[in-house]
C-alpha positions as CSV (number, residue, x, y, z in Angstrom):
1,M,28.3,-37.7,2.8
2,A,30.4,-34.5,2.2
3,K,29.3,-31.7,4.2
4,F,27.9,-28.8,2.4
5,V,29.0,-25.3,3.6
6,V,26.7,-22.4,2.6
7,T,28.3,-19.0,1.5
8,P,28.1,-16.4,4.0
9,A,26.5,-13.3,2.8
10,S,28.5,-11.3,5.5
11,E,32.1,-12.5,5.8
12,A,32.5,-10.3,9.1
13,Q,29.3,-11.8,10.7
14,R,30.4,-15.5,9.9
15,E,34.1,-14.7,11.5
16,A,32.3,-13.2,14.6
17,W,30.4,-16.3,14.8
18,V,33.3,-18.9,14.6
19,G,35.5,-16.7,16.7
20,G,33.0,-16.7,19.5
21,A,32.5,-12.9,19.3
22,M,29.4,-10.7,19.0
23,P,28.7,-9.5,15.4
24,E,28.7,-5.8,14.6
25,V,25.4,-4.3,13.7
26,E,25.3,-4.4,10.0
27,R,23.2,-2.3,7.0
28,V,22.3,-5.5,5.0
29,R,20.9,-3.1,2.4
30,P,19.0,0.1,1.9
31,G,16.4,0.1,4.7
32,L,17.6,-3.2,6.3
33,W,19.6,-3.7,9.4
34,S,20.9,-6.7,11.3
35,I,21.3,-6.1,15.0
36,P,22.9,-8.9,17.4
37,V,21.0,-9.2,20.6
38,P,23.0,-10.9,23.6
39,I,21.5,-14.1,25.0
40,P,22.8,-15.0,28.4
41,I,24.4,-18.2,29.3
42,N,23.6,-19.8,25.9
43,P,26.0,-21.6,23.1
44,L,24.2,-19.4,20.6
45,R,25.2,-16.1,22.3
46,Y,22.8,-14.0,20.5
47,V,19.8,-13.6,18.2
48,L,19.9,-11.8,15.1
49,V,17.0,-9.1,15.0
50,Y,16.2,-7.4,11.9
51,A,14.9,-3.8,11.7
52,L,12.9,-3.0,8.7
53,E,12.9,0.8,7.8
54,L,9.3,2.3,7.5
55,P,8.1,5.8,6.6
56,D,7.5,6.4,10.3
57,G,10.0,4.3,12.1
58,V,11.0,0.6,12.0
59,A,9.6,-2.9,12.2
60,I,11.8,-5.5,13.8
61,V,11.6,-9.3,13.3
62,D,12.1,-11.2,16.7
63,A,13.0,-9.4,19.9
64,G,15.5,-11.2,22.2
65,W,15.5,-12.4,25.8
66,N,13.7,-10.5,28.3
67,T,17.0,-9.3,30.3
68,D,18.3,-5.8,30.8
69,E,21.4,-6.8,28.8
70,A,19.4,-7.8,25.9
71,F,17.2,-4.7,25.9
72,E,20.1,-2.4,26.2
73,G,21.7,-4.3,23.2
74,L,18.6,-3.9,21.2
75,C,18.4,-0.3,22.0
76,A,22.0,0.4,21.1
77,G,21.6,-1.5,17.7
78,L,18.6,0.7,16.9
79,R,20.8,3.8,17.6
80,V,23.5,2.4,15.3
81,A,20.7,2.3,12.4
82,G,19.5,5.9,13.4
83,Y,16.4,5.0,15.4
84,E,15.4,4.7,19.1
85,I,13.2,2.0,20.7
86,T,10.2,4.4,20.7
87,D,10.5,4.1,17.0
88,V,9.6,0.6,16.8
89,R,6.2,-0.1,15.1
90,A,5.8,-3.6,15.0
91,V,7.4,-6.8,16.1
92,L,7.1,-9.8,14.2
93,V,7.7,-12.8,16.2
94,T,8.9,-15.9,14.3
95,H,7.9,-18.0,17.3
96,L,7.3,-18.2,21.3
97,H,10.7,-19.3,22.4
98,P,12.2,-16.9,24.9
99,D,15.2,-15.6,22.7
100,H,12.5,-14.5,20.0
101,Y,9.5,-13.6,22.1
102,G,10.7,-12.7,25.4
103,L,11.3,-8.9,24.9
104,A,8.3,-8.3,22.7
105,G,6.2,-7.2,25.6
106,R,8.8,-4.8,27.0
107,V,9.4,-3.4,23.4
108,R,5.5,-2.8,23.2
109,E,5.5,-1.1,26.4
110,A,8.2,1.3,25.3
111,S,6.9,2.1,21.8
112,G,3.5,1.3,21.4
113,A,4.3,-1.3,18.6
114,W,1.9,-4.1,17.9
115,I,3.1,-7.7,18.3
116,A,2.6,-10.4,15.5
117,L,2.4,-14.2,16.1
118,H,1.0,-17.3,14.5
119,P,-2.1,-18.5,16.3
120,A,-0.8,-22.1,16.9
121,D,2.0,-20.5,19.1
122,A,-0.2,-17.7,20.6
123,A,-2.5,-20.6,21.9
124,L,0.2,-21.9,23.8
125,L,1.5,-18.8,25.6
126,R,-0.7,-18.9,28.9
127,E,0.2,-22.5,29.8
128,R,4.0,-22.0,29.0
129,Y,4.4,-18.6,30.7
130,D,1.7,-17.7,33.1
131,D,2.5,-18.5,36.6
132,D,-1.0,-20.2,37.3
133,A,-0.8,-22.5,34.6
134,I,2.9,-23.9,34.4
135,D,2.4,-26.6,36.9
136,G,0.0,-28.4,34.4
137,L,2.6,-28.3,31.9
138,V,5.3,-29.6,33.9
139,R,3.2,-32.5,35.1
140,R,2.3,-33.4,31.6
141,E,6.1,-33.2,30.4
142,R,6.9,-35.5,33.5
143,A,4.4,-38.0,32.4
144,L,5.8,-37.9,28.8
145,L,9.4,-38.6,30.0
146,A,8.1,-41.5,32.0
147,R,6.7,-43.0,29.1
148,C,9.9,-42.5,27.3
149,G,11.9,-44.5,30.0
150,V,13.5,-41.6,31.7
151,P,14.9,-43.0,35.1
152,Q,12.8,-42.0,38.3
153,L,15.8,-40.3,39.8
154,T,16.0,-37.7,36.9
155,L,12.3,-37.3,36.2
156,D,11.6,-34.4,38.1
157,E,14.7,-32.6,37.3
158,L,14.1,-33.0,33.6
159,A,10.4,-32.1,33.7
160,G,11.1,-28.8,35.2
161,A,14.3,-28.1,33.3
162,S,12.6,-25.1,31.4
163,M,11.6,-23.5,34.7
164,M,15.0,-21.4,34.8
165,I,14.2,-19.6,31.9
166,R,10.6,-18.5,32.1
167,H,11.6,-15.2,33.5
168,M,13.2,-14.3,30.2
169,V,9.9,-13.6,28.9
170,S,7.7,-10.6,29.3
171,M,4.3,-12.2,29.0
172,A,2.7,-10.3,26.1
173,R,-0.5,-11.3,24.2
174,P,-0.1,-10.8,20.5
175,D,-1.9,-7.8,19.0
176,R,-2.3,-9.6,15.7
177,L,-2.3,-13.3,14.7
178,V,-0.7,-14.1,11.4
179,E,-1.7,-17.0,9.2
180,D,0.2,-18.6,6.4
181,G,0.3,-16.2,3.4
182,D,-0.9,-13.1,5.3
183,D,0.6,-9.9,4.0
184,L,2.2,-8.1,6.7
185,G,1.1,-4.6,5.5
186,L,4.3,-2.8,6.1
187,P,4.7,0.3,3.9
188,G,7.6,0.1,1.6
189,W,7.7,-3.9,2.2
190,D,6.1,-6.8,0.5
191,L,6.5,-9.1,3.3
192,R,4.5,-12.2,3.5
193,A,4.3,-14.8,6.1
194,L,4.9,-18.4,5.7
195,W,3.9,-20.9,8.4
196,T,6.8,-23.2,8.8
197,P,5.7,-25.4,11.9
198,G,8.2,-28.0,13.5
199,H,10.6,-26.2,15.6
200,S,7.5,-24.7,17.2
201,P,3.8,-25.4,16.2
202,G,3.4,-21.9,14.9
203,H,6.9,-21.0,13.5
204,L,6.8,-18.4,11.0
205,C,9.2,-16.9,8.4
206,F,8.9,-13.9,6.4
207,V,9.5,-13.4,2.7
208,S,10.0,-10.5,0.4
209,P,9.8,-11.6,-3.2
210,E,10.6,-8.3,-4.5
211,R,13.9,-8.1,-2.5
212,R,14.5,-11.9,-2.8
213,L,14.9,-12.2,0.9
214,L,13.8,-14.9,3.5
215,F,13.8,-14.2,7.3
216,S,14.0,-17.8,8.3
217,G,13.8,-17.5,12.2
218,D,15.1,-20.9,13.5
219,H,13.6,-22.9,10.5
220,V,16.8,-23.1,8.4
221,L,20.2,-21.9,9.9
222,A,23.6,-21.8,8.2
223,R,25.4,-24.5,10.2
224,I,23.2,-26.2,12.8
225,T,19.7,-27.7,12.7
226,P,17.0,-26.4,14.9
227,I,15.2,-28.8,17.7
228,V,12.2,-30.6,16.5
229,A,10.9,-32.5,19.4
230,V,7.7,-34.2,20.7
231,H,6.6,-32.5,23.8
232,P,3.3,-31.8,25.6
233,Q,2.6,-28.7,23.5
234,S,3.4,-30.4,20.2
235,P,1.6,-31.8,17.4
236,P,1.6,-35.5,17.3
237,N,4.2,-35.9,14.5
238,P,6.2,-32.6,14.4
239,L,9.3,-34.1,12.3
240,A,6.6,-34.6,9.4
241,D,5.5,-30.9,9.7
242,Y,9.0,-29.8,9.8
243,L,10.2,-31.7,6.9
244,D,7.0,-30.7,4.7
245,A,7.8,-27.2,5.6
246,L,11.4,-27.5,4.7
247,A,10.2,-28.7,1.2
248,A,8.0,-25.4,0.9
249,V,10.8,-23.1,1.4
250,R,12.9,-25.1,-0.8
251,K,10.9,-23.8,-3.6
252,L,11.4,-20.1,-2.9
253,E,13.6,-18.3,-5.3
254,V,15.5,-15.8,-2.8
255,E,19.1,-14.5,-2.9
256,E,19.8,-14.4,0.8
257,V,18.6,-16.1,3.9
258,L,18.5,-14.0,7.3
259,P,18.4,-16.4,10.1
260,A,18.0,-15.8,13.7
261,H,21.4,-17.1,14.6
262,E,24.8,-17.7,13.4
263,Y,25.1,-15.6,10.2
264,R,23.2,-14.7,6.9
265,F,23.8,-16.8,3.9
266,L,23.1,-17.6,0.4
267,E,22.1,-21.1,-1.3
268,L,18.6,-21.8,0.4
269,G,17.9,-24.9,-1.7
270,E,21.2,-26.5,-1.0
271,R,21.1,-25.8,2.8
272,V,17.6,-27.3,2.8
273,D,18.8,-30.4,0.8
274,R,21.7,-30.8,3.5
275,V,19.3,-30.5,6.5
276,M,16.9,-33.2,5.0
277,A,19.8,-35.3,4.3
278,H,20.8,-34.9,8.2
279,H,17.3,-36.1,9.3
280,E,17.6,-39.1,6.8
281,E,20.9,-39.8,8.6
282,R,19.4,-39.6,12.1
283,L,16.4,-41.7,11.2
284,A,18.7,-44.5,9.8
285,E,20.7,-44.3,12.8
286,I,17.6,-44.6,15.2
287,E,16.6,-47.7,13.2
288,R,19.9,-49.4,13.7
289,V,19.8,-48.7,17.4
290,V,16.3,-50.1,17.9
291,A,17.1,-53.1,15.6
292,A,20.1,-54.0,17.9
293,R,18.1,-53.7,21.0
294,D,14.6,-54.8,20.0
295,G,12.3,-53.4,22.7
296,V,14.4,-50.3,23.6
297,T,12.7,-47.1,25.3
298,C,13.0,-43.6,23.7
299,W,15.5,-42.7,26.7
300,D,17.9,-45.5,26.1
301,T,17.6,-44.9,22.2
302,A,18.7,-41.4,22.9
303,T,21.9,-42.5,25.1
304,R,23.1,-44.3,22.2
305,L,23.0,-41.8,19.6
306,T,25.7,-39.6,18.1
307,W,25.5,-36.2,19.7
308,S,27.9,-33.0,19.3
309,R,29.2,-34.1,22.9
310,P,29.5,-37.2,25.1
311,W,26.1,-38.1,26.7
312,E,27.6,-37.7,30.2
313,S,28.7,-34.0,29.5
314,I,25.2,-32.8,28.2
315,A,23.2,-30.7,30.8
316,P,19.9,-32.0,32.0
317,H,17.7,-29.6,30.1
318,M,19.5,-30.5,26.8
319,R,19.1,-34.1,27.8
320,R,15.5,-33.5,27.9
321,S,15.7,-32.0,24.4
322,A,17.7,-34.9,23.1
323,N,15.2,-37.2,24.5
324,N,12.2,-35.4,23.0
325,E,13.8,-34.9,19.5
326,T,14.7,-38.6,19.5
327,L,11.0,-39.4,20.3
328,A,10.0,-37.1,17.2
329,H,12.1,-39.2,14.9
330,L,10.8,-42.4,16.4
331,V,7.0,-41.4,16.0
332,W,7.9,-40.2,12.3
333,L,9.8,-44.0,11.6
334,A,6.5,-45.5,13.4
335,D,4.2,-43.4,11.1
336,K,6.0,-44.7,8.1
337,G,5.7,-48.3,9.5
338,R,9.6,-48.7,9.6
339,L,9.1,-48.9,13.5
340,R,6.6,-50.1,15.9
341,R,5.6,-48.7,19.4
342,E,4.3,-50.9,22.3
343,P,2.3,-48.7,24.3
344,G,3.1,-49.1,28.0
345,E,5.0,-47.6,31.4
346,P,7.4,-47.1,29.5
347,D,6.7,-47.4,25.6
348,L,9.0,-49.7,23.9
349,W,10.0,-49.6,20.3
350,H,10.5,-52.3,17.9
351,A,11.9,-53.0,14.4
352,G,8.9,-52.8,12.0
């Protein structure tokens, strides 16, 4: 299938992404700013934080990692827009991952802003980020990986692969739980929440029908697709949730998509179609691998798939993501009757 390339809403932002540079702070339109906040040691390089002007300050969509560099980048970007960190009145978090939620607590400490999060993600915070609960999550991850057929020598390394980024989060309970369809109540903004699970159980997008804008978080990006994986905190079939949520946003009549990474773009519907086609291609590839090696583990399946780089060069924490994303596709196929799982230690997958 020919690759569809979306039209960038900001050519300067696209050129910065392609060139490996940090984009500039941009005035998207009156009352709305795009602020790049750096992400350390990560190929995504930055998260795009959006500042929405209010009568008495700004609300921001997402916040960035909890590092001094990120906090200083956010503060500097707000100053370009004419504001200080103390002017932030609300932090609308699309989901609980560190590059979106990590700085929310520090922003609240500096400004008194309220933090909004979907309840499904709020329910996961303690187990994921509290020191007295994380060991249980690591044990559950290790058990899941064992059932996937991960070799014993790499089980512990992969199970604890996320520990290195836990300090990128300033643990902060949300002040407000936002459900699907909720009006955010921001003066001058008709901003409505859309529950779009998949990348995380409580992922939220925010849509402004009047301005025809979609703040898409990680749900829909210009070039890459978000990780949708089975893990100890995920629902049983996250890929089904994700594809349903894609179909829901496909119906929106918006002129511009404002994602958390890469660059702003047009043509939401066409981009959603391409992402759905990508998953169909991946599902078909997995079916072929399982058919060729009937009774294969999830791990062995993952090692035989096409990735953006050779399997041997993928870092351990990304191998875990690749395995768990493969598992999400296997589960979806089994739910449709196209594959069959044979439970065990490890689970084996067979052609349907």
